[in-house]
C-alpha positions as CSV (number, residue, x, y, z in Angstrom):
1,M,121.7,104.0,140.5
2,N,118.5,102.0,139.6
3,Q,115.7,103.7,139.9
4,P,112.6,102.4,140.7
5,T,110.9,105.2,138.6
6,P,111.9,107.9,136.0
7,A,110.3,110.8,138.2
8,I,112.8,112.6,140.8
9,V,110.1,115.4,142.0
10,A,110.6,117.4,145.0
11,Q,107.9,118.6,147.0
12,S,108.6,122.5,145.7
13,A,107.9,121.0,142.2
14,V,104.0,119.9,143.1
15,R,102.5,123.5,144.0
16,R,98.8,123.6,143.5
17,L,97.3,125.2,140.9
18,P,95.1,128.1,141.9
19,R,91.9,126.4,141.9
20,L,89.7,129.6,141.3
21,A,92.4,130.3,137.8
22,L,91.7,127.1,136.4
23,L,88.4,126.9,137.3
24,L,88.2,130.1,135.2
25,F,90.3,128.9,132.6
26,C,88.0,126.0,131.9
27,A,84.7,128.1,131.8
28,A,86.3,130.5,129.0
29,Y,87.7,126.8,127.7
30,V,83.9,125.5,127.4
31,L,81.5,128.5,127.0
32,P,82.9,129.8,123.6
33,G,81.4,127.6,120.6
34,F,78.2,126.8,123.1
35,V,76.8,130.4,123.8
36,G,76.1,132.6,120.7
37,R,76.5,130.5,117.6
38,E,73.9,129.1,114.9
39,P,74.1,125.6,114.6
40,W,76.4,124.5,111.8
41,K,76.6,122.1,109.1
42,N,76.8,118.7,109.0
43,A,76.4,117.2,112.0
44,D,76.0,119.9,114.4
45,I,72.2,120.5,112.3
46,M,71.9,116.9,111.2
47,A,71.6,116.0,115.6
48,L,69.2,119.1,116.1
49,G,67.1,118.1,113.7
50,Y,66.3,114.8,115.2
51,M,66.0,116.5,118.6
52,L,63.8,118.7,117.4
53,E,61.6,115.8,115.9
54,L,61.6,113.7,119.1
55,A,61.0,117.0,121.5
56,H,57.9,118.2,119.1
57,G,56.5,114.4,119.0
58,R,57.0,113.9,115.3
59,A,59.6,110.9,115.9
60,E,59.4,107.3,118.1
61,W,62.0,107.9,120.8
62,L,63.2,104.1,120.3
63,A,63.6,105.0,116.4
64,P,64.2,109.0,115.6
65,E,63.8,109.8,112.1
66,L,63.9,113.1,110.2
67,L,61.4,112.6,107.6
68,G,61.5,109.0,107.4
69,Q,65.3,109.0,107.5
70,P,67.4,107.3,110.5
71,P,70.1,109.1,112.0
72,E,73.7,108.8,110.0
73,F,75.2,107.5,113.5
74,D,73.5,104.8,115.4
75,A,72.5,106.1,119.0
76,L,69.9,107.2,121.1
77,L,70.8,108.7,124.3
78,P,72.4,112.2,122.7
79,Y,69.1,112.9,120.7
80,W,67.1,112.2,123.6
81,L,69.5,114.4,126.0
82,G,68.7,117.4,123.4
83,A,65.0,116.5,123.0
84,W,64.6,116.6,126.8
85,A,66.4,119.7,127.2
86,I,64.5,121.1,124.7
87,R,61.3,119.9,126.2
88,L,62.1,121.1,129.7
89,A,63.7,124.4,128.7
90,P,61.2,127.7,129.1
91,A,59.5,129.1,125.9
92,W,61.9,131.9,126.0
93,L,65.0,130.0,125.5
94,A,65.8,128.9,121.7
95,P,65.9,125.3,121.0
96,D,69.2,125.0,119.8
97,F,70.8,126.7,122.6
98,A,68.4,124.1,125.2
99,A,69.7,121.3,123.3
100,R,73.4,122.4,123.9
101,I,73.0,122.5,127.8
102,P,73.7,118.7,128.5
103,F,76.3,119.3,126.1
104,I,77.8,121.4,127.9
105,A,77.8,119.3,131.2
106,L,79.2,116.8,129.1
107,L,82.2,118.3,128.1
108,V,82.5,119.6,131.9
109,L,82.3,115.9,133.1
110,T,85.2,115.1,130.1
111,L,87.6,117.7,131.8
112,L,86.1,116.6,135.5
113,A,86.9,112.6,134.8
114,T,90.1,112.9,133.0
115,W,91.2,114.9,135.9
116,Y,90.1,112.8,138.6
117,G,91.6,109.5,136.6
118,A,94.6,110.8,136.4
119,Y,94.7,112.0,139.9
120,Y,93.5,108.3,141.2
121,L,96.4,106.9,138.7
122,A,99.1,109.1,140.4
123,R,98.3,107.7,143.6
124,T,99.3,104.4,143.1
125,P,102.8,103.4,144.9
126,R,104.7,102.4,141.3
127,A,104.1,105.9,140.1
128,Q,105.5,107.8,142.9
129,P,108.5,109.8,142.6
130,V,111.9,108.4,143.7
131,P,112.1,108.7,147.7
132,F,114.8,111.3,148.5
133,A,117.6,110.1,150.9
134,F,117.1,112.7,153.6
135,G,113.3,113.3,152.7
136,G,111.9,116.3,150.8
137,E,110.4,114.5,147.7
138,A,106.7,115.1,146.6
139,L,103.8,114.1,148.9
140,P,101.7,111.1,147.3
141,T,98.6,113.7,147.7
142,D,100.4,116.6,146.0
143,Y,102.1,114.7,143.6
144,A,99.1,113.3,142.2
145,R,97.4,116.9,142.3
146,A,100.2,118.2,140.0
147,I,99.8,115.2,137.7
148,A,96.2,115.5,137.3
149,D,96.7,119.4,136.6
150,G,98.8,118.9,134.0
151,A,96.4,116.3,132.5
152,L,93.8,118.4,132.3
153,L,96.0,121.3,131.0
154,A,97.4,118.6,128.2
155,L,93.4,117.7,127.5
156,I,92.6,121.1,126.8
157,A,95.8,122.1,124.6
158,C,94.9,119.4,122.1
159,L,94.3,120.8,118.8
160,G,91.3,117.8,117.8
161,L,89.0,118.6,121.2
162,A,88.0,122.4,120.2
163,Q,85.2,122.2,117.7
164,L,84.0,118.5,118.0
165,S,84.0,119.1,122.0
166,H,81.5,122.2,120.9
167,E,78.7,120.6,118.9
168,T,75.5,118.6,119.9
169,T,76.5,114.9,118.4
170,P,77.0,111.7,119.6
171,A,81.0,112.2,119.1
172,L,80.5,114.4,122.3
173,A,78.4,111.7,124.2
174,Q,81.3,108.9,123.8
175,L,83.8,111.7,125.1
176,G,81.9,112.1,128.1
177,F,81.0,108.3,128.5
178,T,84.9,107.4,127.5
179,A,86.0,109.7,130.3
180,L,83.9,108.4,133.3
181,T,84.8,105.1,132.3
182,F,88.6,106.2,132.2
183,Y,88.2,107.5,135.8
184,G,85.8,104.4,137.2
185,M,88.5,102.0,136.3
186,A,91.2,104.1,137.7
187,A,89.6,105.2,140.7
188,L,88.1,101.6,141.4
189,P,90.8,100.4,143.9
190,Y,90.1,103.3,146.1
191,R,86.6,103.9,146.1
192,L,83.5,102.0,145.9
193,A,80.2,103.6,145.0
194,G,81.3,106.8,142.7
195,P,83.8,104.3,140.6
196,I,81.0,101.6,139.8
197,V,78.5,104.3,139.1
198,A,80.9,105.9,136.7
199,I,81.6,102.7,135.3
200,A,78.0,101.3,135.0
201,A,77.2,104.8,133.5
202,G,79.7,104.9,131.2
203,L,79.4,102.0,129.7
204,V,75.7,102.2,129.2
205,G,76.4,105.3,128.1
206,L,78.8,104.6,125.4
207,G,77.0,101.7,124.3
208,L,73.8,103.9,124.0
209,S,75.8,106.8,122.1
210,G,76.7,104.3,119.3
211,A,79.8,102.8,120.9
212,P,79.0,99.3,122.3
213,A,81.9,97.8,121.0
214,M,84.8,100.2,122.5
215,A,82.6,99.7,125.8
216,A,83.4,96.1,125.8
217,L,87.0,96.6,124.8
218,F,87.3,99.0,127.6
219,A,86.0,97.0,130.2
220,M,87.9,93.9,128.8
221,G,91.0,96.0,129.3
222,G,90.2,97.2,132.6
223,A,89.2,93.8,134.2
224,V,92.3,92.4,133.0
225,L,94.6,95.5,134.5
226,H,92.8,95.2,137.7
227,T,93.2,91.7,138.3
228,T,97.1,91.8,137.5
229,D,98.0,94.6,139.0
230,A,96.0,96.0,142.0
231,P,98.0,99.1,144.7
232,D,99.0,97.4,147.5
233,D,99.3,100.8,149.7
234,G,96.3,100.5,151.6
235,A,93.5,101.3,148.5
236,S,90.4,99.3,148.9
237,D,89.5,95.6,149.4
238,L,87.7,96.2,145.8
239,R,90.4,94.6,144.0
240,G,91.4,91.3,142.4
241,S,88.8,88.6,141.2
242,R,85.9,90.8,143.4
243,G,87.0,93.7,141.4
244,T,87.2,92.0,137.9
245,A,83.9,90.4,138.5
246,I,82.0,93.4,139.1
247,V,83.8,95.2,136.0
248,V,82.6,92.2,133.8
249,A,79.1,92.7,135.3
250,L,78.9,95.9,134.2
251,A,80.2,95.7,131.1
252,L,77.8,92.6,130.4
253,L,74.9,94.9,131.8
254,A,75.6,97.7,128.9
255,A,76.1,95.0,126.1
256,V,72.9,93.9,127.1
257,V,71.1,97.1,127.1
258,A,72.8,98.0,123.7
259,L,71.6,94.6,122.2
260,S,68.2,95.0,123.2
261,L,67.8,98.3,121.5
262,D,69.8,97.1,118.6
263,M,73.2,99.1,119.0
264,W,75.4,96.7,118.2
265,Q,76.2,97.6,114.4
266,W,79.5,96.9,112.6
267,R,81.0,100.2,111.4
268,L,84.4,99.7,110.9
269,T,86.0,99.1,107.2
270,P,89.4,97.2,107.6
271,T,89.6,97.9,103.4
272,A,89.0,101.8,103.7
273,F,92.7,102.6,103.6
274,D,94.2,100.7,100.1
275,S,96.2,103.8,98.8
276,P,99.0,105.5,100.7
277,R,97.3,108.9,99.9
278,E,94.4,107.8,102.9
279,W,97.2,106.4,104.9
280,R,98.9,109.4,104.7
281,S,95.8,111.5,105.5
282,V,94.9,109.5,108.5
283,A,98.6,109.7,109.7
284,R,98.2,114.0,109.3
285,L,94.9,113.6,111.2
286,L,96.8,112.1,114.2
287,V,100.2,114.0,114.2
288,W,97.6,117.3,114.2
289,F,94.6,116.0,116.3
290,T,96.2,114.7,119.1
291,W,99.3,117.8,119.2
292,P,100.4,117.9,122.1
293,A,99.6,115.1,123.9
294,W,100.8,112.5,121.4
295,P,104.7,113.3,121.6
296,L,104.4,113.8,125.2
297,A,102.6,110.5,125.7
298,L,105.3,108.8,123.9
299,W,108.1,109.8,125.9
300,T,105.9,108.6,128.6
301,V,106.1,105.3,127.1
302,W,109.7,105.5,126.8
303,R,110.8,106.8,130.3
304,W,108.0,104.4,132.2
305,R,108.5,101.4,129.8
306,R,109.7,99.4,132.8
307,Q,106.4,100.3,134.4
308,L,104.5,99.6,131.0
309,G,102.0,96.7,132.6
310,H,101.2,98.9,135.8
311,R,97.7,100.5,135.9
312,H,98.9,104.0,135.6
313,V,100.6,104.0,132.3
314,A,98.4,100.4,130.7
315,L,95.5,102.0,131.8
316,P,95.8,105.0,129.6
317,L,97.5,103.4,127.2
318,W,95.0,100.5,126.5
319,F,92.3,102.9,126.2
320,A,94.1,105.6,123.9
321,L,95.5,102.3,121.4
322,V,91.7,101.1,121.3
323,S,90.8,104.8,120.3
324,L,93.2,104.8,118.0
325,G,92.6,101.4,116.3
326,T,89.0,102.5,115.9
327,A,89.9,106.1,114.1
328,I,92.3,104.1,111.7
329,L,89.4,101.7,110.7
330,S,86.4,103.9,111.1
331,P,85.0,106.1,108.2
332,N,85.1,108.6,110.7
333,S,88.3,109.2,112.2
334,D,88.2,112.4,113.7
335,R,85.2,111.6,115.6
336,A,86.6,108.1,116.8
337,L,90.0,109.8,117.3
338,L,88.3,112.6,120.0
339,L,88.0,109.7,122.5
340,S,91.6,109.1,122.6
341,L,92.0,112.2,123.9
342,P,91.4,112.2,127.6
343,P,93.8,108.8,128.1
344,L,96.7,110.3,125.8
345,A,96.5,113.3,128.2
346,A,96.6,111.3,131.1
347,L,100.0,109.6,129.6
348,A,101.2,113.6,128.6
349,A,101.1,113.8,132.3
350,F,103.6,111.7,133.7
351,A,105.8,112.9,131.1
352,L,106.3,116.1,132.9
353,P,108.3,114.9,136.0
354,T,110.6,113.5,133.9
355,F,111.6,116.9,131.9
356,Q,114.5,118.3,131.9
357,R,114.6,122.1,131.5
358,S,115.7,122.5,128.5
359,A,112.7,120.1,126.9
360,S,110.2,122.4,129.1
361,A,112.2,125.3,128.0
362,L,111.8,124.1,124.1
363,I,107.9,123.6,124.8
364,D,107.3,127.1,126.1
365,W,109.0,128.9,123.0
366,F,107.3,126.9,120.4
367,T,104.2,127.1,122.2
368,L,104.7,131.0,122.6
369,L,105.4,131.9,119.1
370,F,102.7,129.4,117.7
371,F,99.6,130.9,119.4
372,S,101.2,134.4,119.5
373,G,101.3,134.2,116.0
374,C,97.9,132.7,115.6
375,A,96.5,135.2,117.8
376,L,97.9,137.8,115.8
377,V,96.5,136.8,112.7
378,I,92.7,136.5,114.0
379,W,93.4,140.2,115.5
380,V,94.6,141.6,112.0
381,I,91.9,139.6,109.7
382,W,89.0,140.7,112.3
383,I,90.5,144.5,112.1
384,S,90.9,144.3,107.9
385,L,87.0,143.5,108.0
386,Q,86.2,146.5,110.5
387,T,88.3,149.2,108.9
388,G,89.6,147.9,105.3
389,V,93.5,148.2,106.7
390,P,95.1,146.2,105.6
391,A,93.0,145.5,102.4
392,K,93.7,141.7,101.3
393,P,93.0,139.9,104.3
394,A,89.5,141.5,103.9
395,A,89.4,141.0,100.1
396,N,90.2,137.4,100.7
397,V,87.3,137.1,103.3
398,V,85.2,138.2,100.4
399,K,86.5,136.0,98.3
400,L,85.8,132.9,100.6
401,A,82.1,133.9,101.6
402,P,80.4,136.1,98.9
403,G,78.1,138.4,100.3
404,F,79.1,138.9,104.2
405,S,78.8,141.8,105.7
406,P,81.0,142.4,108.6
407,S,79.3,144.2,111.9
408,F,80.8,145.3,115.4
409,S,79.5,143.9,118.2
410,L,80.9,145.5,121.5
411,L,80.6,142.2,124.1
412,P,82.5,139.7,121.6
413,F,85.4,142.7,121.4
414,V,85.7,143.2,124.9
415,V,85.7,139.3,125.8
416,A,88.5,138.9,123.2
417,L,90.5,141.8,124.6
418,V,90.6,140.7,127.6
419,A,91.6,137.4,126.9
420,T,94.6,138.9,124.7
421,I,95.7,140.6,127.3
422,A,95.3,137.7,130.1
423,W,97.6,135.6,127.7
424,I,100.3,138.3,127.5
425,S,100.0,138.6,131.6
426,L,100.3,134.6,131.4
427,V,103.7,134.8,128.9
428,R,105.0,137.3,131.3
429,W,104.1,135.2,134.0
430,R,105.8,131.8,133.0
431,T,109.0,133.3,131.4
432,K,109.6,134.9,134.8
433,R,112.2,133.0,136.9
434,S,110.1,131.4,139.8
435,R,109.9,128.2,141.1
436,H,109.1,125.0,138.4
437,A,106.0,123.4,139.2
438,I,105.6,120.4,136.6
439,W,102.6,121.9,135.5
440,K,104.2,124.7,134.3
441,S,104.7,123.1,130.9
442,M,101.5,122.5,129.9
443,V,100.2,125.8,130.9
444,L,101.0,128.0,127.6
445,P,100.0,124.8,125.4
446,A,96.3,124.8,127.1
447,A,96.1,129.0,127.2
448,G,97.0,129.2,123.5
449,A,94.7,126.7,122.5
450,A,91.9,128.3,124.9
451,L,93.1,132.0,123.5
452,G,92.9,130.6,120.0
453,W,89.5,128.9,120.4
454,L,88.2,132.2,121.9
455,L,89.4,134.5,119.5
456,I,87.9,132.6,117.0
457,M,84.5,132.1,118.9
458,T,84.1,136.2,119.5
459,L,85.9,138.2,116.5
460,W,85.5,135.5,113.9
461,L,82.2,133.9,114.7
462,P,79.6,136.2,112.7
463,A,81.5,134.9,109.5
464,L,81.9,131.4,110.5
465,D,78.3,131.4,111.1
466,Y,77.8,133.0,107.5
467,A,80.1,130.4,106.3
468,R,79.2,127.2,108.1
469,S,75.5,127.7,109.1
470,Y,72.5,127.0,106.7
471,A,70.7,130.2,107.7
472,P,71.5,132.3,105.1
473,V,70.6,130.0,102.4
474,V,67.0,129.0,104.2
475,Q,66.4,133.1,104.5
476,V,66.8,134.0,101.0
477,L,64.6,130.7,100.2
478,K,62.0,131.8,102.7
479,Q,61.7,135.4,100.7
480,R,61.4,133.7,97.5
481,M,58.5,132.0,98.5
482,D,55.1,134.5,98.6
483,A,52.8,132.2,99.7
484,A,52.6,129.6,102.7
485,G,52.5,126.4,102.2
486,C,54.0,122.8,103.1
487,V,57.1,122.2,101.0
488,E,58.2,119.1,99.1
489,V,61.7,118.0,99.5
490,F,63.6,115.9,96.7
491,G,67.1,114.9,96.9
492,L,68.3,116.8,100.1
493,T,70.5,115.3,103.1
494,R,69.7,115.1,106.5
495,A,71.6,118.3,107.5
496,Q,69.9,120.3,105.0
497,I,66.4,119.0,105.8
498,A,66.8,119.8,109.4
499,A,68.0,123.5,108.5
500,L,64.8,124.0,107.0
501,R,62.9,122.9,109.6
502,F,64.8,124.7,111.8
503,H,65.7,127.8,110.3
504,G,62.3,128.1,108.3
505,E,60.1,126.4,110.5
506,M,58.5,124.6,107.2
507,D,55.8,121.9,107.0
508,L,58.3,119.4,104.8
509,R,57.0,116.5,103.3
510,M,59.1,113.9,101.1
511,A,58.3,114.3,97.4
512,A,55.5,112.4,95.6
513,T,53.7,111.6,93.0
514,P,51.0,113.2,92.8
515,G,52.0,115.7,95.2
516,T,49.9,118.5,97.1
517,C,52.1,121.3,97.9
518,P,52.8,123.9,96.1
519,W,56.6,124.0,96.8
520,L,59.3,121.5,96.1
521,V,63.1,122.1,97.0
522,A,65.7,120.2,95.2
523,A,69.1,120.0,95.5
524,E,71.2,121.1,92.5
525,D,72.7,118.4,91.2
526,L,69.6,116.6,90.9
527,Q,67.9,118.9,88.3
528,S,68.0,116.1,85.5
529,S,66.3,113.7,88.3
530,V,63.4,116.4,88.8
531,S,62.6,116.5,85.5
532,L,62.8,112.5,85.2
533,A,60.6,112.1,88.6
534,F,58.0,114.4,88.2
535,D,55.8,115.8,85.4
536,A,58.1,119.1,84.5
537,R,54.9,120.8,83.1
538,R,53.4,120.5,86.7
539,W,56.7,122.4,88.1
540,R,58.2,126.0,87.3
541,L,61.9,126.6,88.3
542,V,61.7,129.9,90.4
543,A,65.2,130.5,91.8
544,K,68.7,128.6,92.3
545,I,69.3,129.6,95.8
546,P,73.4,129.9,96.1
547,R,75.5,128.6,98.8
548,P,77.6,131.7,99.4
549,T,80.7,129.2,100.6
550,D,80.3,126.1,99.0
551,K,78.9,126.2,95.1
552,R,78.0,121.9,95.8
553,D,75.7,122.9,98.2
554,N,73.2,125.0,96.1
555,L,69.4,124.3,96.3
556,L,66.6,124.9,93.8
557,L,63.1,126.0,94.4
558,Y,60.2,124.8,92.4
559,R,56.6,125.9,92.6
560,R,53.6,123.8,91.0
561,S,52.4,125.5,88.3
């Protein structure tokens, strides 16, 4: 029989995922990593440094600088958002957490836009399951809701989403605006005001976040698809040439805004991967970063190959291909690859109604063993740090982070314990003989990824803060300064300068000859350059401040003689 679609779904398979459980699950994924941690090196603390400069009036809003150095990423809006949040926050709120508030909203926006984007794609007639001869097939709205639930779970399950989506960097802003644009393109045939606002905000936001070219490519593909594949199921009349004209106009608006602020910069490096080793490195990144969405997305492309030109497959496929191509040619492959996760998750969701029971069982058992093993390792290492038993894990941590002193905190322990118990309960529920819902295959992968991230951000957070934050180095540096005064810096990275500003609250100035500050902080690998650039008789080396977890990141403290 020639089936119009490969999806054969009964109404019993699209029962609703409880909304309260879904909301609590999303909160458990979003909040850890934003709450309670120090800014980490490098991009996280660097972005915070520019936000603080803007918030305190030490830099121009259209040209952010940190001691005269422009940002590494050509973006404006992410730094504006953090600076505005710092300015509006009450005095008792730490500035680093205040800067994270708009980025929490961006991650929530990403999850929400992915859900609604997948929902409207699943509403299209060519995405619907095969009608049964005597009825009983899934209703369109229920089917679309189940596909959207699967897409959201697939997004959370992606391993590469965890860390980068919890940093206050332009990458998270680009992710949020990509998901918003994706939603607008998917919903445009069915709604008017909301999708237009979403597309406009998404394209302009991408342009101001350092990705105007990607915004233009997303808009071009969406406009072409809107012209060639308009739904015919009673969707709004905003289709064909009218819808295309609106998308093109919004793309031109975003381009004009980006061009007027000098945001168009060529960053791709086509010759960056000249050796097989570099290509293998990118291939490994693609495999683990987008897991488990990429194999499901490939399965969707194969099973829905007769519908490749239709919007429910073509739209997320275009967004994913643009992001993947940019990641391959970009010097920051992981941050560019982050933008592929929402469309890949939507593609992965359309694989779910085509699965056989054996495929679902394979996913469940692999996920169960993998994430249970990860959780066990996290707990064993934490117990070893607290009790010394077993001794080897604690010894390995001391070797990797010399000087770290473990401590016990009740609230993180309780949160981690509750999350682990919830995982065990979820595994028991999933392995019971119950009616099948198409989103159930994504429950364990998403819950496992969320569990791993939550355990790391609770049990391992003190060790990670010690290893990845500049706070320990800056504290030692301040202790060696027995008198207050301005500090000159020489050869430091943007991240190091931002750390001295934030953790040390130092009055920093670029090193000059002759200088006026009593202190000089320089990078260790430039020790010979300090002697050449400055009169060695005028400076006395006070201390070498080692970074416990990175021997290449040490600082030298000089005092004026």
